[in-house]
N, C-alpha and C positions, 0 to 999 in steps of 0.2 A: 540674250541667251548665248552662252559660249558653247561651241562644239569642238570636237577633236580636230577639225580641219582648219580652225581659225588661227591657231598658234602652233609654232614649231615647239615640240617638247623641250623643256629645260633640262640640262644635265643635273642630276641629283644623286647624292646629297651635295649641297653647296660647299665650296671650300671653307673649311673651318678656320676662322682667325686664331691667332695665338691666344691662349687663355680661354676664357669662357664667354667671349663675345659672340653675338649672333651676326651672321652675314647680313649686310645691308639690304640684300634683295628681299628679305622677309617683309620689311616695311612696305615695299612696293607691292608684293603679292597680296598683302592684307587689304589693299585698296581695290581689288578686283575679284571676280569669281575664282573658284579653285582652278589651278593651272595644271597643264599636262606636263609630266616629267618623265625622264628616261634615265633609268639606273644602268649600271654597267652590264647587268644581266637581267633577263626576263622581260616581261611585257611592259609596255608603257603604262603609266598610271596617272591618276589624278592626285594632286597634292592639296590637302586642306591645311590652311594656316590660321584662319580666323577662329576666335574662341567660340562664337555662337555656332559656326558650322561644325567645328570639331565636337562640341558637346552633343549637338543633334545627331551626328553620325554615330558616335560611340554608343548612343542609347537606342539606335534604330535597328530592329532585328532584320530589316531588309538588307543590311550590310553584313555579310557573313564571313566569319573567319574559317569555318569548316569548308567553304567553297574554294579556299585556296589550295586544299590538298589535291595533288595531282596536276596542278596548273604550273605553268612556267612563270612563277610569281616574280615580281620585281625585287631585285636584291643586289647587294654590292659585291658578291663573290660567285664563282661558278657553281658551287655546291648548293643543292636544295635540301633543306632540313626536312625530314619526313614528319608527318603529323601524328596525331594520336593523343596529345596532351591537352592541357587547359587552353592553350593558345591555338588549337586547331579544331575546336568543337564549338557548337552553338546549342541553344535550346535544351532539351531534356538531357542529352549526353553531357553537355557542359555542366548543367546543374548537378547531375549525379556525381561527376568527378569532383566538382567544387565542394559539394557536401561531404565528400570523403575526407578532405583535408581541412575543412573549415574549422572544425573543433579545436585544432591546434593554434588557430590564429584569432580566436575570439578576443574581444577587448578585455574581458574578465581574465582569461588565461594569460594574455600577454602582460597585463598589469601585475599579475603574480610573478612574472619573470623580471619585472623592473629591478628588484633588488639584486637578482643574480647578474643582470647586465651591469649594474653599478659595481658589483663585486669584481667582475672581470675587468671593467674599465679602470677601477681603482688599483688593481694589481698591476696592470700595464703601466699606469701613470707612475706608480711607485718604482717600478723597475727602471723606467726612464730617468727618474730623479736620482736613483742610486747610481746609475751609470754615468750621470753627469752630462751636461750639454756638450756638443750638439747631438741631435738625433734626427732620423727620418721619421716624421710623424705618421707617414703612410705605412711604412714597414713595421714600425715598433708599436703603433697604436691602432690605426684604422683597420689594417688588415687582420691582425689577430683578434680584435674585438668582433668584427663582423663574422669571421669564419668560425670563431668559437661559439658564438651565440647560435648561428644556424646549424653548426655541427652538433651541438648538444640537443637542439630541438629535433633534428632529423635522426640522430643516432650515429653520426660519423665520428670515428675515433680521432683523437688529436694527431696521431702519427700519420694520418692521411690528409692533413690540412694542406701541406705543400703540394701533394699530388693533385688534389682538387684544384688548387690555384693554377698549376701548370696546365691542366686540362682546360680550364676556363679561359686562360690566355689564348689558347688555340681556337676555342669555340667563338671567341669574341673578335677574332682577327678578320680584317677585311682582305688581307693578302694571303691567307692560308690556301694552299692548293687542295684540290679535291682528294688527292691521295693522302696528304697529311691529315686532313679533316677526318676521313674515314678511318685512318689508322688510330687516331686518338679517340674517336667515337667508339670504335670497337673495344679499345682498352678500357674505356669507362663503362661500357655496357657489361664487360666481364666483371669489373669491380662491383657494379650494381647487382649483378647476379650473385656474386659472392656475399654481398650484404644481405640479400634476400634469404639465402641459406643460413647465414649467421643469425638473423632475427627469427627464423623458424626454430633454430635450436635454443637461442637465448633471447626470448622476447623481452621487451622493456616497455617503458612509458614514453618512448620516443615516437615521432611521427612515422618513421619507416616501419616500425613494428606494427603500427596501426594500419598501414597500407598492406602489409603482408596478411594481417588478419582480414582486411576487407576483401582480399582475393581468396585466401585459403578457406576461411570459415564462413564468410558472409556472401561471397560470390557477387560483390557489388562492382568490382572492376576486373578486367582481364589482365593477364600477365603483360601483354603488350602495353596496356594503359599504365600499369604500374611502372614499367621500364621507361615510359615516356614522361611520367610525372616527375621522376627523380631528377633529371637534369634541369627541368624548368624550376623546380623548387630550390635546388642548390644555386643555380645561376641567379635567379631573381632574389634569393635571400642573401647572397654574398656579393656578387659583382656590383649591383647597383648601390647597396648599402655601403660597402667599402669605399667606393668612389664618391658617394654623396658625402660621407663623413670627411674624407680628405679634401674634397672640393669646397665644402662648407667652411672648413678651417682656413683654407687658402683665401676664400672670399673675405673672411673676417680679418685675417692677419694682414692683408694688403689694405685694409681699412681699420687701422688700430683704434680709431675713435669708436667704431661700431663694436669692436671686441670689448673695449673698456666699458661701453655702456651696458653690457650684460653682467659685469662682475657684481656679485652680491645680490643679483635679482633673478633667482630661479623661477619666479613667477612669470618672467618675461620670455622664458625659453620656448614655451609652446608656440607663441606667435612668431618668434624669431625663426624657429625651425620651419614653420609653414612658408615663411618668406624665402628662406634659403632653398626650399624645395621648388618654389615657383621660379626663383631667380636663376638657379644653376641649370644650364642646358645639358642634361646628362646624356641622353642618347645622341649618337652621331651616325646618322644613316641607318639607325636601328629601329625599323618600323615594321610591324606585321600588317600585311595588306588585308583589307576587307573587300569582298567582291559584292557588287550590287546584284541582287537576285531579281530585280525588275528595273525598269526605267524609273529614275528618281531625279527630281530637281533638288539641288543642294546649293544654296548660296548663289543662285543665278547661273549655275551650270547644269546641263542635262547629262546626268550620269546614265549611261546605257547599261542594260542588263548584261552581266558578265564582265564589266569593267572593274579593275582593281583600284582601290583608293587608299592612299597613305595619309595618316594624320601626323603632323609635326606638332607635338604637344609643347615643345620648347617655344616655338613661334606663337602658339595660341596663348601661352602664359605671359607673353609680352605684348598682348593685344591692347592698345590704348582704348579700344571700345569697351573693355571690361575692367582694366586696371589703371588707376591714376598713376602717372609717372612710372610706367611699366619698366623702363630701363634703369630705374633707381632701386637700390636696396633699402627698403623701408621695413625695419625689423619689427615695428609695432603696427604693421598694416592690420587694420581691424577686420576688413572683409577680404577674404583671400580664397576664393573657390578655384584654386589652380587645378590643372589636369595632370599633374606629374604622376599620379597613380591611376590615371585613366578615368573612366566614367562608365556607368551602365553595368551590364551583366559581367563584363570582363574587368571590372575594377580590381586593382591589385589586392589579392587576398592577404598579403603580408604588410599592408599599409600601416596598420597600427604598430606592428613590431618595428618597422623601419623608423617610425616616429619616436618610439621609446628609445631606440638605440641612438638616434641623433640627439635627442634631448639629454640623455644620460652622458653621452660622449662630451658634449659641450659643458655640461654641468661639472663634470669631473675635471676637465682641463682648466676651467675658470677657477675652480677651488684650489687645485693643486699647483697650477702654474700660471698665476695671475700675470706674470711678466713674459708670457709666451710671445715669441716674435719670430719672424723669418730669420734664418741664419745666413742667407745670401740675398743679394739684390733680386728683386722680382724678375728682372729681365734675364737672370741666369737660370731660372726654373725651366725644366724641359717637359714639354707636353707630349703625350703619346700621340702617334699618328697611325693610321691604318687600323684603327680599332673601333668597335661599335659603341663604346662608352667613353666619353671624355674623361681624362684624368692625367695626373702627373706621373712621371717616372719616379720621382721622389719629392718629398716635401721637407727640406732641411729646416729645422727649427732650433732655437735656443731659448733660454729663459734666465 
């Protein structure tokens, strides 16, 4: 049995290697019970890295996200984000909020969006081809695809896309000061309030109009909850998808044989996308703590009531106890129960939409640019630092 007194907490998150490699300490941590870690700010926490432990915790209601509200939660920056949204509630409140937005993300509705996603991706691809090589695949393709899809779903006009991206750059920064964070957050709150009034005057078929109706007409959510839902839906629907598309393209382009193996095989894309989701370590110190509501034994560690616990899904996705050759990219991996979208009641509500965007993005690029390749040597690529989501500053490509 491990106790808090037996080991000095490790500094977390671990220094990220260049690219999308995982720090070698994860392999060691998976050999023993959950470790104690210390982030730059907030309380010490337990860190879960093994697949079985992570899956068990994510589905166990005794580990609460709502209990983090008001706590000095472990984090990478001084500011504490206030609660009230999907990631700060449990039980009936979480179910109520989730049900309010779930209709927009059902598999049937998202599949109806597939052709629209393909239309957007095709337009972006043709624009790149007409402009001629080279181009930044992130800026010219991944970014506008992700922001346009989530923007149309939520009801955010195209002229606000860059504004939203600038706001999210600040929200995802490890190094943002409390003053800067609150300044940008206030600006975005004002934008959200304006959007509420716009959708009251001009309701549509978008998700934001549905949220306004849920507050004004149905009384299912409070105004505070509506304001808290907006940034979560935008950030989850854009930041992760944008970077996952760009990172997935990078992973394939530095392995040209894998990219070539997908040409002319659209039926292979669903499995390939699942493997890319498992293989790419997207979060970088970006974990929402869950607090134990009672003493719980997890993976050989005694978690005391009130202790925060962090789950590193990237480490769990490389657990050799669950995945054969976990550090290898196996695009036709048959069994792939990765945790990139989480597990249990907080499973990512937009998972199916993200899958569709990734499948369509690769399908269009493979069809339109079969000769797509990096325009610079891999070692010249610049990885972002000090941000909660791993990604490149740019992804120069030619064809």
